[in-house]
C-alpha positions as CSV (number, residue, x, y, z in Angstrom):
1,X,18.1,26.1,-4.9
2,X,20.0,24.3,-7.1
3,X,18.3,25.2,-10.4
4,X,20.1,22.4,-12.2
5,X,17.8,20.3,-10.7
6,X,14.2,19.9,-12.3
7,X,12.0,21.6,-9.5
8,X,9.7,18.5,-7.9
9,X,13.3,17.2,-6.7
10,X,14.6,20.2,-4.7
11,X,12.7,19.7,-1.1
12,X,14.1,16.0,-1.3
13,X,17.7,17.1,-2.5
14,X,17.6,19.6,0.3
15,X,16.4,17.1,3.1
16,X,19.3,15.2,1.7
17,X,21.9,18.1,1.8
18,X,21.0,19.1,5.2
19,X,21.6,15.3,6.7
20,X,24.7,15.4,4.9
21,X,25.9,18.5,6.2
22,X,25.4,17.0,9.6
23,X,26.6,13.7,9.7
24,X,23.6,11.9,9.7
25,X,23.3,10.8,6.2
26,X,22.6,6.6,6.0
27,X,25.7,5.4,4.5
28,X,23.7,3.2,1.7
29,X,20.5,5.0,0.3
30,X,18.0,3.2,-2.0
31,X,16.3,5.7,-4.5
32,X,13.4,4.5,-5.9
33,X,10.1,5.8,-8.0
34,X,9.5,5.2,-11.8
35,X,11.6,5.0,-14.8
36,X,12.1,8.7,-15.7
37,X,11.2,10.8,-12.3
38,X,15.2,11.7,-12.2
39,X,16.8,9.6,-9.6
40,X,19.9,9.7,-11.8
41,X,19.9,13.1,-11.4
42,X,19.1,13.6,-7.7
43,X,21.9,10.4,-6.8
44,X,24.4,12.7,-9.2
45,X,23.9,15.8,-7.2
46,X,24.1,14.3,-3.7
47,X,27.3,12.5,-4.8
48,X,29.1,15.8,-5.6
49,X,27.7,17.5,-2.4
50,X,29.4,14.3,-0.5
51,X,32.9,15.0,-2.6
52,X,33.0,19.0,-2.4
53,X,35.3,21.0,-0.4
54,X,33.0,23.7,0.2
55,X,29.6,22.3,0.3
56,X,25.9,23.4,0.7
57,X,22.7,21.8,1.9
58,X,21.7,22.4,-1.4
59,X,24.4,20.8,-3.3
60,X,28.3,21.3,-4.0
61,X,30.3,24.7,-4.5
62,X,31.1,23.6,-8.1
63,X,34.5,25.6,-8.5
64,X,36.7,23.8,-6.1
65,X,39.1,20.7,-7.3
66,X,36.3,18.3,-6.6
67,X,33.5,19.4,-8.6
68,X,35.8,20.3,-10.9
69,X,37.0,16.7,-11.1
70,X,33.1,15.7,-11.2
71,X,31.8,17.9,-13.6
72,X,35.2,16.4,-15.9
73,X,34.1,12.6,-15.0
74,X,37.0,11.6,-13.5
75,X,36.6,12.0,-9.8
76,X,39.2,9.3,-8.1
77,X,36.3,8.8,-5.4
78,X,33.4,8.5,-7.1
79,X,32.9,5.1,-8.5
80,X,29.9,4.4,-11.0
81,X,28.6,1.4,-11.9
82,X,25.6,0.2,-14.3
83,X,25.2,-2.7,-17.0
84,X,23.4,-2.8,-20.0
85,X,22.7,-6.5,-19.0
86,X,23.1,-7.7,-15.5
87,X,25.9,-6.6,-12.7
88,X,27.6,-9.4,-11.7
89,X,29.7,-10.6,-8.4
90,X,33.2,-8.8,-10.3
91,X,31.3,-5.7,-10.4
92,X,30.2,-5.8,-6.8
93,X,33.8,-6.8,-5.6
94,X,35.2,-4.0,-7.4
95,X,32.5,-1.6,-5.4
96,X,33.5,-3.0,-1.8
97,X,37.1,-2.8,-2.5
98,X,36.4,0.9,-3.2
99,X,34.4,1.3,-0.4
100,X,37.0,0.5,1.9
101,X,39.5,2.5,0.5
102,X,41.4,6.0,1.5
103,X,39.7,8.9,-0.3
104,X,42.4,9.9,-2.3
105,X,41.0,13.8,-2.1
106,X,40.8,13.4,1.5
107,X,37.0,13.5,2.1
108,X,34.5,10.8,1.2
109,X,34.3,7.9,-1.2
110,X,31.0,7.8,-3.3
111,X,29.6,4.6,-5.4
112,X,26.4,5.2,-7.6
113,X,24.7,2.2,-8.7
114,X,21.8,2.8,-11.1
115,X,19.7,-0.1,-12.3
116,X,20.4,-1.9,-8.5
117,X,17.6,-4.7,-9.9
118,X,19.9,-6.1,-12.5
119,X,22.2,-7.4,-9.6
120,X,22.2,-11.1,-9.9
121,X,21.3,-12.8,-6.7
122,X,24.9,-13.8,-5.9
123,X,26.4,-10.3,-6.4
124,X,23.2,-8.7,-4.5
125,X,24.9,-11.5,-1.3
126,X,28.7,-10.2,-2.0
127,X,27.1,-6.9,-1.8
128,X,25.8,-7.8,2.2
129,X,28.7,-7.3,3.6
130,X,29.9,-4.0,2.4
131,X,26.1,-3.0,3.7
132,X,26.7,-3.8,7.0
133,X,30.7,-2.9,7.5
134,X,31.1,-0.3,5.1
135,X,34.6,2.1,4.8
136,X,34.4,5.3,6.9
137,X,33.1,8.5,5.1
138,X,31.7,5.9,2.6
139,X,28.6,6.4,1.1
140,X,26.4,3.6,-1.6
141,X,23.4,5.4,-3.6
142,X,21.7,3.2,-5.4
143,X,18.6,3.3,-7.6
144,X,15.7,1.7,-9.2
145,X,12.5,1.9,-10.4
146,X,11.8,-2.2,-9.3
147,X,12.7,-2.2,-5.9
148,X,10.5,-5.5,-5.6
149,X,13.3,-7.3,-7.5
150,X,16.2,-6.7,-4.8
151,X,16.3,-9.4,-2.1
152,X,14.7,-8.3,1.4
153,X,18.3,-8.7,2.6
154,X,19.5,-5.6,0.4
155,X,16.1,-3.8,1.6
156,X,16.1,-4.0,5.2
157,X,19.8,-2.6,5.2
158,X,19.2,0.3,3.0
159,X,17.2,3.3,3.8
160,X,14.6,4.2,1.0
161,X,14.0,7.7,-0.5
162,X,10.7,7.4,-2.3
163,X,10.6,10.2,-5.5
164,X,7.0,10.2,-5.5
165,X,5.3,10.9,-9.6
166,X,5.4,14.4,-10.3
167,X,1.7,16.2,-10.0
168,X,0.5,16.8,-13.8
169,X,0.2,20.9,-13.6
170,X,4.1,21.1,-12.2
171,X,5.1,17.9,-15.0
172,X,3.1,19.8,-17.7
173,X,5.1,23.3,-16.6
174,X,8.5,22.0,-16.6
175,X,8.1,20.0,-20.2
176,X,6.6,23.2,-21.7
177,X,9.4,24.7,-20.8
178,X,11.9,22.2,-22.2
179,X,10.2,21.3,-25.9
180,X,8.3,22.9,-28.5
181,X,6.3,19.6,-29.2
182,X,2.5,19.4,-28.1
183,X,2.3,16.8,-25.1
184,X,-0.2,14.3,-26.0
185,X,-2.8,14.2,-23.1
186,X,-2.2,10.3,-22.5
187,X,1.7,11.0,-21.9
188,X,2.3,11.4,-18.5
189,X,0.1,8.9,-17.6
190,X,2.1,6.2,-19.6
191,X,5.2,7.6,-18.1
192,X,3.2,7.1,-14.5
193,X,4.5,10.8,-13.8
194,X,7.8,10.8,-14.6
195,X,8.4,14.1,-16.7
196,X,12.0,13.1,-17.9
197,X,10.6,9.5,-19.3
198,X,8.2,11.9,-21.2
199,X,10.5,14.2,-22.5
200,X,12.8,11.5,-24.0
201,X,9.3,9.6,-25.6
202,X,8.6,13.5,-27.0
203,X,11.7,14.2,-28.6
204,X,13.0,10.9,-29.9
205,X,9.0,10.3,-31.6
206,X,8.3,7.2,-29.8
207,X,5.3,9.4,-28.1
208,X,3.6,9.6,-31.8
209,X,4.2,6.3,-32.2
210,X,2.9,5.1,-29.0
211,X,-0.6,7.3,-30.3
212,X,-1.1,5.3,-33.3
213,X,-0.4,1.7,-31.4
214,X,-2.9,2.4,-28.7
215,X,-5.5,4.0,-31.5
216,X,-4.9,0.6,-33.6
217,X,-5.4,-0.8,-30.6
218,X,-8.7,0.6,-30.0
219,X,-9.6,-0.5,-33.3
220,X,-8.6,-3.8,-33.4
221,X,-11.0,-4.5,-30.2
222,X,-14.2,-2.8,-32.2
223,X,-12.7,-5.6,-35.2
224,X,-11.7,-2.2,-37.4
225,X,-7.8,-3.1,-37.4
226,X,-6.6,-6.7,-38.9
227,X,-4.8,-8.5,-36.5
228,X,-1.3,-9.3,-39.0
229,X,-1.0,-5.8,-39.3
230,X,-1.2,-4.6,-36.2
231,X,0.9,-7.8,-35.3
232,X,3.7,-6.5,-37.0
233,X,3.4,-2.9,-36.0
234,X,3.9,-4.5,-32.4
235,X,6.7,-6.7,-33.4
236,X,8.8,-3.3,-34.4
237,X,8.1,-1.2,-31.2
238,X,10.4,-1.9,-28.4
239,X,8.3,-1.8,-24.9
240,X,5.4,-4.0,-25.7
241,X,5.1,-4.2,-22.0
242,X,4.5,-0.8,-20.7
243,X,2.1,-0.5,-23.8
244,X,-0.1,-3.2,-23.4
245,X,0.0,-2.5,-19.2
246,X,-1.3,0.9,-19.8
247,X,-3.8,-0.3,-22.3
248,X,-4.9,-2.4,-20.1
249,X,-5.4,-0.1,-17.2
250,X,-7.4,2.4,-19.6
251,X,-9.7,-0.4,-21.3
252,X,-10.6,-1.6,-17.5
253,X,-11.4,1.8,-16.8
254,X,-14.2,2.0,-19.2
255,X,-15.0,-1.4,-19.6
256,X,-18.1,-3.1,-18.7
257,X,-19.1,-5.2,-15.3
258,X,-18.4,-8.6,-17.0
259,X,-14.5,-7.6,-17.7
260,X,-12.1,-10.3,-16.2
261,X,-9.5,-7.7,-14.1
262,X,-7.8,-10.3,-12.5
263,X,-7.6,-12.8,-15.6
264,X,-6.4,-9.7,-17.4
265,X,-3.6,-8.9,-15.2
266,X,-2.7,-13.0,-14.8
267,X,-2.3,-13.0,-18.3
268,X,-0.3,-9.8,-19.0
269,X,1.8,-10.5,-16.4
270,X,2.7,-13.9,-18.4
271,X,3.5,-11.5,-21.2
272,X,6.0,-9.2,-19.3
273,X,7.4,-12.5,-17.8
274,X,7.9,-14.1,-21.2
275,X,8.8,-11.0,-23.8
276,X,12.3,-10.7,-23.2
277,X,12.6,-14.2,-23.8
278,X,10.5,-14.4,-27.0
279,X,12.6,-14.1,-30.2
280,X,12.2,-14.2,-33.9
281,X,8.9,-15.7,-35.3
282,X,8.4,-16.8,-31.4
283,X,7.4,-13.1,-30.4
284,X,5.0,-13.0,-33.7
285,X,3.1,-16.1,-32.1
286,X,3.1,-14.6,-28.8
287,X,1.8,-11.3,-29.8
288,X,-0.8,-13.0,-31.5
289,X,-2.2,-15.2,-29.0
290,X,-2.2,-12.0,-26.6
291,X,-4.5,-10.3,-28.6
292,X,-6.5,-13.3,-29.7
293,X,-6.7,-13.0,-25.8
294,X,-8.1,-9.4,-25.1
295,X,-11.0,-9.1,-26.6
296,X,-12.4,-12.4,-24.8
297,X,-11.0,-10.9,-21.3
298,X,-12.4,-7.5,-21.9
299,X,-15.6,-8.9,-22.9
């Protein structure tokens, strides 16, 4: 097995590698799963295998010219498309032109498209023709944690590979080998079984911040935490949608019978939709309104 990959990805890598060597790999793969479960690692490893001149089912050889070019980040037959915001039509046209071209190294052409959900609708529509008529020996490796945001026409033309949440014992064993930091009990559940995300939160100090905020939210429900101070802390935290989603799920597990789960999730969905559009003072007001609603919906 390829020891560059975390252990939970090895079986999927072997399946994909076996299909690739047999010439049976679908030209458009969609790797799905929670953020931080390792989709990008799997896609990168598969890309190297597809470009390698001496591949095995468990990966590229690591020694040939193609493997060295991939490692250096300069392989002419590998295109990596990503964007901090949305992915527009021009980027997809570049992708389509690339996949229709001839490989410069005589092998395959591979496109990595992480965060495929960031494609605009126009970009997604522009991709359909390429998905229907790919170039010879060209492969498109899409990745997303939000497949529900992709157009049905895109989903129907890709072969989906789900990277499942990692079992807690496997994740804990891996995390323990990567860091000396103590892993909080809530962390893997918060990360939806995604060890790479958990490691990032640990090493950045964000896990400790999340722990403090969860404690403060619980104290607020007990009327032991002042609302203005909590709002101020939450304003400074990046991913309030994930924080509230986890907190509400945990509260519902221990909530009394009169809790209103449907209303809670509808209110939370409204916050998640609005969060990216809330700026400055408006965010303060929106957080205050959400926190005032929570005790009512949990009673």
